[in-house]
Every structure is written in structure tokens, then in C-alpha cells.
KOLKE-891692 format. One record per residue (C-alpha): chain; residue in three letters; x, y, z; residue number from 1. Coordinates in nm, 2 decimals. Layout:
N
<pt chain="A" res="ALA" x="X" y="Y" z="Z" n="NUM"/>
...
END
This chain:
113
<pt chain="A" res="GLN" x="-0.52" y="-0.64" z="-1.92" n="1"/>
<pt chain="A" res="VAL" x="-0.48" y="-0.45" z="-1.59" n="2"/>
<pt chain="A" res="GLN" x="-0.29" y="-0.64" z="-1.32" n="3"/>
<pt chain="A" res="LEU" x="-0.16" y="-0.54" z="-0.98" n="4"/>
<pt chain="A" res="VAL" x="0.08" y="-0.77" z="-0.78" n="5"/>
<pt chain="A" res="GLU" x="0.17" y="-0.69" z="-0.43" n="6"/>
<pt chain="A" res="SER" x="0.48" y="-0.82" z="-0.24" n="7"/>
<pt chain="A" res="GLY" x="0.69" y="-0.74" z="0.06" n="8"/>
<pt chain="A" res="GLY" x="0.46" y="-0.83" z="0.35" n="9"/>
<pt chain="A" res="GLY" x="0.57" y="-1.04" z="0.64" n="10"/>
<pt chain="A" res="LEU" x="0.61" y="-1.08" z="1.01" n="11"/>
<pt chain="A" res="VAL" x="0.79" y="-0.80" z="1.19" n="12"/>
<pt chain="A" res="GLN" x="0.82" y="-0.68" z="1.55" n="13"/>
<pt chain="A" res="ALA" x="0.67" y="-0.36" z="1.68" n="14"/>
<pt chain="A" res="GLY" x="0.89" y="-0.07" z="1.59" n="15"/>
<pt chain="A" res="GLY" x="1.02" y="-0.24" z="1.28" n="16"/>
<pt chain="A" res="SER" x="0.99" y="-0.15" z="0.91" n="17"/>
<pt chain="A" res="LEU" x="0.86" y="-0.31" z="0.59" n="18"/>
<pt chain="A" res="ARG" x="0.84" y="-0.19" z="0.23" n="19"/>
<pt chain="A" res="LEU" x="0.55" y="-0.31" z="0.02" n="20"/>
<pt chain="A" res="SER" x="0.57" y="-0.31" z="-0.36" n="21"/>
<pt chain="A" res="CYS" x="0.29" y="-0.32" z="-0.61" n="22"/>
<pt chain="A" res="ALA" x="0.40" y="-0.41" z="-0.97" n="23"/>
<pt chain="A" res="ALA" x="0.15" y="-0.28" z="-1.22" n="24"/>
<pt chain="A" res="SER" x="0.09" y="-0.39" z="-1.58" n="25"/>
<pt chain="A" res="GLY" x="-0.16" y="-0.30" z="-1.85" n="26"/>
<pt chain="A" res="PHE" x="-0.15" y="0.07" z="-1.77" n="27"/>
<pt chain="A" res="ARG" x="0.09" y="0.34" z="-1.67" n="28"/>
<pt chain="A" res="LEU" x="0.11" y="0.44" z="-1.30" n="29"/>
<pt chain="A" res="ARG" x="0.22" y="0.79" z="-1.38" n="30"/>
<pt chain="A" res="TYR" x="-0.12" y="0.88" z="-1.53" n="31"/>
<pt chain="A" res="ASN" x="-0.33" y="0.73" z="-1.25" n="32"/>
<pt chain="A" res="ALA" x="-0.41" y="0.79" z="-0.89" n="33"/>
<pt chain="A" res="MET" x="-0.31" y="0.49" z="-0.68" n="34"/>
<pt chain="A" res="GLY" x="-0.38" y="0.38" z="-0.33" n="35"/>
<pt chain="A" res="TRP" x="-0.28" y="0.14" z="-0.06" n="36"/>
<pt chain="A" res="HIS" x="-0.56" y="-0.01" z="0.15" n="37"/>
<pt chain="A" res="ARG" x="-0.57" y="-0.25" z="0.43" n="38"/>
<pt chain="A" res="GLN" x="-0.82" y="-0.49" z="0.59" n="39"/>
<pt chain="A" res="ALA" x="-0.78" y="-0.63" z="0.93" n="40"/>
<pt chain="A" res="PRO" x="-0.98" y="-0.94" z="1.05" n="41"/>
<pt chain="A" res="GLY" x="-1.34" y="-0.84" z="1.12" n="42"/>
<pt chain="A" res="LYS" x="-1.29" y="-0.48" z="1.00" n="43"/>
<pt chain="A" res="GLN" x="-1.38" y="-0.30" z="0.68" n="44"/>
<pt chain="A" res="ARG" x="-1.11" y="-0.22" z="0.42" n="45"/>
<pt chain="A" res="GLU" x="-0.96" y="0.12" z="0.47" n="46"/>
<pt chain="A" res="LEU" x="-0.75" y="0.35" z="0.26" n="47"/>
<pt chain="A" res="VAL" x="-0.42" y="0.42" z="0.43" n="48"/>
<pt chain="A" res="ALA" x="-0.23" y="0.62" z="0.16" n="49"/>
<pt chain="A" res="SER" x="-0.29" y="0.75" z="-0.19" n="50"/>
<pt chain="A" res="ILE" x="-0.09" y="0.93" z="-0.45" n="51"/>
<pt chain="A" res="SER" x="-0.24" y="1.14" z="-0.72" n="52"/>
<pt chain="A" res="ALA" x="-0.13" y="1.13" z="-1.09" n="53"/>
<pt chain="A" res="ALA" x="0.05" y="1.45" z="-1.01" n="54"/>
<pt chain="A" res="GLY" x="0.24" y="1.28" z="-0.74" n="55"/>
<pt chain="A" res="ASP" x="0.07" y="1.43" z="-0.43" n="56"/>
<pt chain="A" res="PRO" x="0.04" y="1.19" z="-0.14" n="57"/>
<pt chain="A" res="ASN" x="-0.23" y="1.17" z="0.12" n="58"/>
<pt chain="A" res="TYR" x="-0.24" y="0.96" z="0.44" n="59"/>
<pt chain="A" res="ALA" x="-0.48" y="0.84" z="0.69" n="60"/>
<pt chain="A" res="GLY" x="-0.43" y="1.00" z="1.03" n="61"/>
<pt chain="A" res="SER" x="-0.33" y="0.66" z="1.18" n="62"/>
<pt chain="A" res="VAL" x="-0.03" y="0.62" z="0.96" n="63"/>
<pt chain="A" res="LYS" x="0.08" y="0.98" z="0.89" n="64"/>
<pt chain="A" res="GLY" x="0.44" y="1.03" z="0.98" n="65"/>
<pt chain="A" res="ARG" x="0.51" y="0.66" z="0.97" n="66"/>
<pt chain="A" res="PHE" x="0.41" y="0.55" z="0.62" n="67"/>
<pt chain="A" res="THR" x="0.54" y="0.69" z="0.29" n="68"/>
<pt chain="A" res="ILE" x="0.38" y="0.62" z="-0.05" n="69"/>
<pt chain="A" res="SER" x="0.58" y="0.65" z="-0.36" n="70"/>
<pt chain="A" res="ARG" x="0.61" y="0.53" z="-0.71" n="71"/>
<pt chain="A" res="ASP" x="0.88" y="0.45" z="-0.96" n="72"/>
<pt chain="A" res="ASN" x="0.75" y="0.54" z="-1.30" n="73"/>
<pt chain="A" res="ALA" x="1.03" y="0.36" z="-1.49" n="74"/>
<pt chain="A" res="LYS" x="0.95" y="0.03" z="-1.31" n="75"/>
<pt chain="A" res="ASN" x="0.58" y="0.10" z="-1.31" n="76"/>
<pt chain="A" res="THR" x="0.57" y="0.01" z="-0.94" n="77"/>
<pt chain="A" res="LEU" x="0.40" y="0.16" z="-0.64" n="78"/>
<pt chain="A" res="TYR" x="0.56" y="0.14" z="-0.29" n="79"/>
<pt chain="A" res="LEU" x="0.46" y="0.18" z="0.07" n="80"/>
<pt chain="A" res="GLN" x="0.74" y="0.23" z="0.31" n="81"/>
<pt chain="A" res="MET" x="0.61" y="0.15" z="0.66" n="82"/>
<pt chain="A" res="ASN" x="0.82" y="0.25" z="0.96" n="83"/>
<pt chain="A" res="ASN" x="0.76" y="0.23" z="1.34" n="84"/>
<pt chain="A" res="LEU" x="0.51" y="-0.05" z="1.28" n="85"/>
<pt chain="A" res="LYS" x="0.25" y="-0.12" z="1.55" n="86"/>
<pt chain="A" res="PRO" x="0.04" y="-0.43" z="1.62" n="87"/>
<pt chain="A" res="GLU" x="-0.27" y="-0.24" z="1.50" n="88"/>
<pt chain="A" res="ASP" x="-0.11" y="-0.22" z="1.16" n="89"/>
<pt chain="A" res="THR" x="-0.16" y="-0.59" z="1.12" n="90"/>
<pt chain="A" res="ALA" x="-0.38" y="-0.65" z="0.81" n="91"/>
<pt chain="A" res="VAL" x="-0.38" y="-0.76" z="0.45" n="92"/>
<pt chain="A" res="TYR" x="-0.25" y="-0.47" z="0.24" n="93"/>
<pt chain="A" res="TYR" x="-0.39" y="-0.41" z="-0.11" n="94"/>
<pt chain="A" res="CYS" x="-0.29" y="-0.17" z="-0.38" n="95"/>
<pt chain="A" res="SER" x="-0.55" y="-0.03" z="-0.62" n="96"/>
<pt chain="A" res="ARG" x="-0.59" y="0.19" z="-0.92" n="97"/>
<pt chain="A" res="MET" x="-0.82" y="0.44" z="-0.76" n="98"/>
<pt chain="A" res="GLY" x="-1.18" y="0.46" z="-0.89" n="99"/>
<pt chain="A" res="SER" x="-1.13" y="0.17" z="-1.14" n="100"/>
<pt chain="A" res="GLY" x="-1.21" y="-0.13" z="-0.93" n="101"/>
<pt chain="A" res="SER" x="-0.87" y="-0.28" z="-1.00" n="102"/>
<pt chain="A" res="TRP" x="-0.71" y="-0.45" z="-0.70" n="103"/>
<pt chain="A" res="GLY" x="-0.42" y="-0.67" z="-0.63" n="104"/>
<pt chain="A" res="GLN" x="-0.44" y="-1.00" z="-0.44" n="105"/>
<pt chain="A" res="GLY" x="-0.30" y="-0.85" z="-0.12" n="106"/>
<pt chain="A" res="THR" x="0.00" y="-0.91" z="0.10" n="107"/>
<pt chain="A" res="GLN" x="-0.02" y="-1.00" z="0.47" n="108"/>
<pt chain="A" res="VAL" x="0.15" y="-0.78" z="0.72" n="109"/>
<pt chain="A" res="THR" x="0.17" y="-0.90" z="1.08" n="110"/>
<pt chain="A" res="VAL" x="0.33" y="-0.69" z="1.36" n="111"/>
<pt chain="A" res="SER" x="0.40" y="-0.87" z="1.68" n="112"/>
<pt chain="A" res="SER" x="0.41" y="-0.68" z="2.01" n="113"/>
END
């Protein structure tokens, strides 16, 4: 049974940092492309970062240079390091197994100005 559990969200001031975690079970991260998405109130869910099975990252233009996606194969956990956070980064963040329809429950990130 595939399960994804996000954690690490919270309230932070603009310019601050957070690290999100996504613990996966039921499959091995290292063999799958994974993504971090976010959805702000009244907006569509958007992909902010992804990492291929080979470990190649990709980022949305709005977060490039500030966010870093990574994974720990031994812990079977996906991470999103978010630095220099901005109020427009406020959203619920979800991890996903790309192309599978598997999603976590989300974790709220709120950035105050």
C-alpha cells in the first residue's frame, strides 16, 4: 500500500527557512520520479520541484535558487529545503509519486511579511 506523509510545515517570517519531509512507504523512492506541489487558496495546484529516478532535479521558475529537492534513499524520504521564503510561498505543500496519482495529505506553509 502506497503511503506518503508530509511534515515540516509551519509559520515563518519572510526570509526564513523551512524543510519539508515526505516519508514514503509501499514503494522505493529511488526508482520513482517524485514531486513537491503546492496549492494556495483560490489557486490551482502547481508543481514546484521534481526529482527524477536518476536524481535530476527540476524547479519552477518562481522557486529556482531558493528551494532544493532531495531524497534519502536509506530513509525512503523526500525533502524540500525552502530558503528565503516569501509571502507568496504560502500554500499547502504536497508530495507525490509522479504520474501515479499518489499524494500525501499536505502540510501548511505560511510565510508572514
